[in-house]
C-alpha positions in Angstrom: 19.9 17.1 -15.3 21.2 13.5 -15.4 22.9 13.8 -11.8 19.3 14.8 -10.2 17.7 12.0 -12.0 20.5 9.7 -10.5 19.7 11.3 -7.1 16.1 11.0 -7.3 16.8 7.3 -8.2 19.2 6.6 -5.0 16.5 8.4 -3.1 13.6 6.1 -4.0 15.7 3.1 -3.5 16.7 4.1 0.0 13.1 4.8 0.9 12.0 1.4 -0.5 14.7 -0.5 1.7 13.8 1.8 4.8 10.3 1.3 4.6 10.6 -2.4 3.1 8.2 -3.7 6.1 5.2 -1.7 5.3 2.7 -2.4 2.9 1.3 0.3 0.5 -1.7 -1.8 -0.5 -4.9 -0.1 0.0 -8.1 -1.9 1.7 -11.7 -1.5 0.5 -13.2 1.4 1.9 -9.6 3.6 2.1 -10.3 7.1 1.5 -7.0 9.0 0.5 -5.8 12.5 -0.4 -3.0 13.7 -2.6 -1.2 16.8 -3.2 1.8 16.6 -5.9 3.9 19.4 -8.0 4.2 18.6 -11.4 5.9 19.7 -14.9 3.4 19.8 -17.9 4.7 19.3 -21.6 3.0 20.2 -24.5 2.7 18.7 -27.8 1.5 20.2 -31.4 2.8 22.4 -34.2 5.4 24.1 -32.3 6.4 21.3 -29.9 10.0 21.7 -28.1 11.8 21.2 -25.0 9.7 23.4 -22.8 8.0 22.6 -19.7 5.4 24.1 -17.4 5.1 23.9 -13.8 1.7 22.6 -12.0 0.3 21.2 -9.3 -2.8 18.8 -8.5 -4.8 17.7 -5.7 -7.2 14.8 -5.6 -9.3 12.6 -3.2 -9.6 8.9 -3.9 -11.8 6.0 -2.8 -10.9 2.4 -2.8 -14.0 0.9 -4.2 -11.9 -2.3 -4.0 -8.7 -3.7 -2.6 -7.0 -2.8 -6.0 -9.6 -0.3 -7.8 -9.3 3.1 -6.5 -12.0 6.1 -7.9 -10.4 9.7 -8.0 -11.3 12.9 -8.3 -8.6 15.4 -9.1 -8.3 19.2 -9.7 -5.0 20.7 -11.2 -3.6 24.3 -11.8 -0.5 24.9 -13.8 0.9 26.3 -17.2 2.7 25.1 -20.3 4.8 26.6 -22.5 6.4 26.6 -26.4 9.3 28.8 -28.2 8.7 30.8 -31.4 12.0 30.8 -33.5 12.8 32.3 -36.9 12.2 28.6 -38.4 8.7 28.7 -36.9 7.9 32.2 -38.1 8.8 31.4 -41.5 7.0 28.0 -41.7 3.9 29.5 -40.9 4.0 33.0 -42.6 0.0 33.2 -42.8 -0.3 33.3 -38.7 3.0 35.4 -38.2 2.9 37.5 -41.3 5.5 37.6 -44.1 9.1 38.5 -43.2 8.0 38.8 -39.4 10.4 38.3 -37.1 10.3 38.5 -33.1 9.5 41.7 -32.0 6.8 42.5 -34.7 3.0 42.5 -34.2 0.6 39.6 -35.0 -1.1 40.4 -38.5 -4.4 42.1 -37.4 -4.0 42.0 -33.6 -1.9 44.0 -31.1 -0.4 41.2 -29.6 3.4 41.2 -30.1 5.5 38.2 -31.1 7.8 37.1 -28.6 10.3 34.3 -28.2 8.2 32.5 -26.0 4.3 31.5 -25.7 2.5 30.2 -22.9 -0.8 29.1 -21.8 -2.6 28.8 -18.5 -3.7 25.2 -17.7 -6.8 24.1 -15.5 -8.1 20.6 -15.4 -10.7 18.6 -13.7 -10.6 14.7 -14.2 -12.1 11.8 -13.2 -9.9 8.9 -12.8 -9.9 5.0 -12.4 -6.9 3.3 -10.8 -5.7 -0.3 -10.6 -3.1 -1.6 -8.5 -1.1 -4.3 -11.1 0.8 -5.9 -7.9 -0.5 -5.9 -4.5 1.0 -7.0 -1.3 4.7 -5.5 -1.8 6.1 -2.8 -0.6 5.5 -0.2 -3.3 2.0 -0.4 -5.3 2.5 -0.1 -8.8 -0.3 1.2 -10.8 -2.2 1.9 -14.1 -4.8 5.1 -14.8 -7.5 5.7 -17.1 -9.9 8.5 -17.0 -11.3 11.6 -18.9 -11.2 15.2 -17.9 -12.1 18.6 -19.0 -9.1 21.2 -19.6 -9.3 25.0 -20.0 -6.8 26.8 -21.7 -6.0 30.5 -22.8 -2.9 30.8 -24.9 -0.8 34.1 -24.8 2.5 35.1 -25.3 4.9 35.1 -22.3 5.7 38.7 -21.1 2.9 40.7 -22.3 0.6 38.2 -21.3 -1.8 39.2 -24.1 -4.0 36.7 -25.8 -2.5 35.2 -29.2 -4.3 36.0 -32.5 -6.9 33.3 -32.7 -7.8 33.3 -28.6 -8.0 37.0 -29.3 -10.9 36.3 -32.0 -12.5 33.5 -30.2 -11.8 31.2 -33.0 -12.4 28.1 -30.3 -13.5 27.6 -27.0 -11.3 27.4 -23.9 -12.5 24.3 -22.7 -11.9 20.7 -24.4 -12.6 16.9 -23.1 -9.8 15.0 -22.7 -8.6 11.3 -22.1 -6.1 10.6 -19.6 -3.8 7.7 -19.7 -0.7 6.8 -17.4 0.3 5.0 -14.4 2.7 5.6 -11.4 3.7 4.0 -8.1 2.9 4.7 -4.6 5.7 4.0 -1.9 4.4 4.0 1.9 6.3 6.0 4.2 3.8 5.3 7.4 0.7 3.6 7.9 -1.1 6.9 6.7 1.7 9.0 4.5 3.0 7.9 1.0 4.9 8.9 -1.6 2.9 9.2 -5.2 4.9 9.6 -8.5 3.0 9.5 -11.7 3.4 9.9 -15.5 0.2 10.7 -17.5 -0.4 11.6 -21.4 -3.7 13.5 -21.8 -5.5 13.4 -25.2 -7.1 16.8 -25.7 -10.0 17.1 -28.1 -8.7 20.4 -29.5 -6.2 21.4 -32.1 -5.9 24.9 -30.6 -3.9 24.2 -27.4 -1.1 26.6 -29.0 -3.6 28.8 -30.8 -3.1 27.3 -34.6 -4.5 24.1 -36.2 -2.5 24.1 -39.2 -1.9 20.0 -39.1 -5.0 19.4 -38.7 -4.8 16.8 -35.5 -5.6 17.4 -31.9 -2.6 18.6 -29.7 -2.1 16.7 -26.5 0.1 17.2 -23.0 2.0 14.9 -20.9 3.1 15.4 -17.5 5.0 14.1 -14.5 4.4 14.7 -11.1 5.6 13.8 -7.5 4.0 14.1 -4.4 2.6 12.7 -1.0 -0.9 10.9 -0.1 -2.6 10.9 3.1 -4.8 8.3 4.4 -7.5 9.6 6.4 -9.4 6.6 7.7 -8.0 4.4 10.2 -5.7 1.7 9.4 -7.4 -2.0 9.1 -6.5 -4.1 11.7 -4.5 -6.6 9.2 -2.6 -3.4 7.9 -1.3 -3.3 11.7 0.0 -6.5 11.5 3.7 -7.0 12.2 6.4 -9.8 11.3 6.2 -11.6 14.6 2.5 -11.7 13.9 2.8 -13.1 10.6 5.3 -15.7 12.0 2.5 -17.3 13.9 1.4 -19.0 10.7 5.2 -20.1 10.3 6.2 -21.8 13.2 7.1 -25.4 13.4 5.1 -28.6 13.2 5.3 -28.8 9.5 7.2 -32.2 9.6 4.1 -33.7 11.3 1.1 -32.6 9.3 2.0 -31.6 5.6 0.2 -34.9 4.4 -3.0 -32.9 5.8 -2.4 -29.8 4.7 -4.0 -27.4 2.3 -3.2 -24.6 -0.5 -2.3 -21.6 1.4 -4.0 -19.5 -1.2 -7.2 -20.9 0.2 -8.3 -22.4 -3.3 -9.1 -25.6 -1.9 -10.2 -25.1 1.9 -13.6 -26.2 2.9 -15.9 -25.8 5.9 -13.7 -27.8 7.9 -10.5 -25.7 7.1 -8.9 -22.7 8.0 -6.2 -19.9 6.8 -3.8 -17.1 7.4 -4.9 -14.0 6.9 -4.8 -12.4 3.3 -2.2 -10.0 4.8 -0.1 -12.8 5.8 0.3 -14.0 2.4 3.7 -12.5 1.9 4.7 -14.8 5.0 3.1 -17.7 4.0 4.9 -18.0 0.6 8.2 -18.0 2.7 7.2 -21.1 4.8 5.8 -24.7 4.7 2.5 -24.4 3.4 0.8 -26.6 6.5 2.1 -23.9 8.9 -0.4 -21.5 7.0 -3.3 -23.6 6.2 -4.5 -27.0 8.1 -7.6 -28.8 8.8 -8.8 -28.2 12.1 -8.2 -31.8 13.3 -4.7 -31.3 12.0 -3.9 -27.9 13.4 -1.1 -28.8 16.1 -0.1 -25.9 18.0 2.7 -24.3 16.8 4.9 -23.9 20.3 4.1 -27.0 21.7 0.3 -28.5 22.2 -0.1 -32.5 22.2 -2.5 -34.3 20.1 -6.1 -34.9 21.5 -7.7 -32.3 23.6 -6.9 -32.8 27.4 -9.6 -32.5 29.9 -9.2 -28.8 31.4 -9.6 -27.4 34.7 -11.2 -24.8 36.8 -9.8 -21.0 36.4 -6.8 -20.4 38.4 -5.5 -17.0 39.8 -3.7 -15.0 37.4 0.2 -15.5 37.7 2.5 -13.1 39.1 5.8 -13.6 37.4 4.7 -17.1 36.6 2.4 -19.9 36.2 -0.6 -20.2 38.9 -0.8 -23.3 40.8 -2.2 -26.4 38.7 -5.8 -27.9 38.8 -7.5 -31.1 37.5 -8.7 -30.3 34.0 -12.5 -30.8 33.9 -13.8 -29.1 30.2 -11.9 -28.9 27.0 -10.9 -25.4 25.8 -13.7 -23.5 24.1 -14.4 -23.8 21.0 -12.5 -21.8 18.3 -9.0 -22.6 20.9 -6.9 -25.2 21.5 -4.2 -26.2 24.4 -0.5 -25.2 24.3 2.2 -26.5 26.9 3.3 -23.5 29.0 6.0 -23.1 31.7 6.5 -25.4 34.4 6.2 -29.2 33.2 2.9 -30.3 32.8 1.1 -27.2 32.7 -1.1 -26.0 29.9 -3.4 -23.1 28.1 -6.2 -22.5 26.0 -5.1 -20.4 22.9 -6.9 -19.0 20.0 -6.6 -21.4 16.8 -6.2 -18.1 14.6 -3.1 -15.9 14.6 -4.2 -13.0 16.9 -5.7 -10.0 15.3 -5.5 -7.5 18.4 -5.0 -4.0 18.8 -3.3 -2.0 16.5 -0.3 -1.9 18.9 0.3 -4.0 21.6 2.5 -1.9 24.7 5.0 -4.7 25.3 6.8 -2.3 27.4 3.8 -2.6 30.3 3.8 -6.3 29.9 4.9 -8.5 33.1 7.5 -11.1 32.5 6.3 -15.0 33.3 8.3 -17.7 34.7 9.5 -19.3 31.5 10.8 -16.0 30.5 7.8 -14.9 27.9 5.8 -11.6 28.3 1.9 -11.5 29.3 0.2 -8.3 28.3 -3.4 -8.0 29.2 -5.8 -5.7 27.5 -9.3 -5.4 25.9 -10.6 -8.7 27.8 -7.5 -10.6 25.9 -4.3 -11.7 26.8 -1.2 -11.5 24.5 2.0 -13.8 25.3 5.2 -13.1 23.6 7.7 -15.6 23.1 11.3 -16.3 21.6 11.5 -19.2 20.0 14.6 -21.4 19.5 15.3 -20.1 16.2 15.3 -16.7 17.4 12.2 -15.3 15.9 9.0 -14.0 17.8 5.5 -15.7 18.4 2.5 -14.1 19.9 -0.3 -16.1 21.0 -3.8 -14.8 22.3 -6.8 -16.0 24.8 -9.7 -14.9 27.1 -8.8 -13.4 30.6 -8.1 -14.6 32.9 -4.7 -15.9 31.9 -5.3 -19.6 33.2 -2.2 -22.0 33.4 -4.0 -25.5 34.3 -2.3 -29.2 34.8 -2.3 -31.1 31.5 -1.4 -34.6 31.4 -0.9 -34.5 27.5 1.9 -31.5 28.0 3.6 -34.1 30.6 3.6 -36.7 28.2 4.9 -34.5 25.1 7.8 -33.1 27.5 8.6 -36.6 28.6 8.8 -38.2 25.2 10.9 -34.6 24.1 13.3 -35.7 26.9 13.6 -39.0 26.0 14.6 -38.3 22.2 16.9 -35.8 23.3 18.8 -38.5 25.6 18.6 -40.8 22.4 20.3 -38.4 20.1 23.2 -37.8 23.3 
């Protein structure tokens, strides 16, 4: 048993390492189904070390990002042993001097060494995610449910005496408390582990009520989840999209930066997407949140907006022929330097939230070695930065590279700086 538990822990750790880049976090509006196998443990007058098998299926809805409403249905059984000591302890139930193989007093049911009961449950649960935005989503559970039982012996499957006599009803209300963890395997499929304790408002889960206390059930389950709705665009962000928030320019603009958590943002400021928060925590805050005026482009881009030019034909393996700039970049975009000396392009201020998957294998290579992919009325440009990271920018079609005096000046100053360092 210990070896199996260790093997399970190793498997879970391996899944977490392999799927480290996936986020299990749910989004408001997610609809997720689950199917799990379980083991049930009974607690009452005859408590022992026996377990019974079970299975559950559920459907949950994310009313909020971290709050799930779940409806669940389960089938299974629980078991308990009948020993000589237990028979001697309760002679009023088993009969004085009774032993395994005898009949229960006033009943045709045989006393066997093991009893069992089928278990049917229907539950309505609330689940709250304790920590969000990490590869695994740990959560706590609380809810109410109905259980239906039918205690019997294990071989004959004959009803036990009080069940046979109709002393109690077969259904009872219950309260469920527990927790678990969901581990993503893909954007739709996840691994689900749960442990729960069920307080049942019945003294007769084992057919007797000698101690005068309600009986209870515990369960441990493992299974799989499946998300039925399409993943949000935020869920499809890859590492390079998040790194869009974390490239250079920190040294120049940190004095005008605002908090990455958005708590001090005003109407003139912007911040990276919430799904990139794990990325922002590892980089200079000003790379994630800056005032519009201080938002210097991350890959190059100069100071004040440059007078733009009329559109030029799209590049074929490099930047197009430069043209004089007449108008500034559209609202929500800024200029960045590109390709041959003195060229600039207009890119979106925020990180690209683009198609679910950008098919870079269909992209064409530009003169500076970057890749250009045109899709859904937008162009996406992928660059390999000097530090080895990947950066993606986005703009409106057609892709336009235009003559830019600010880019020329910036490149001249950078060249001068490098010469002075030598």
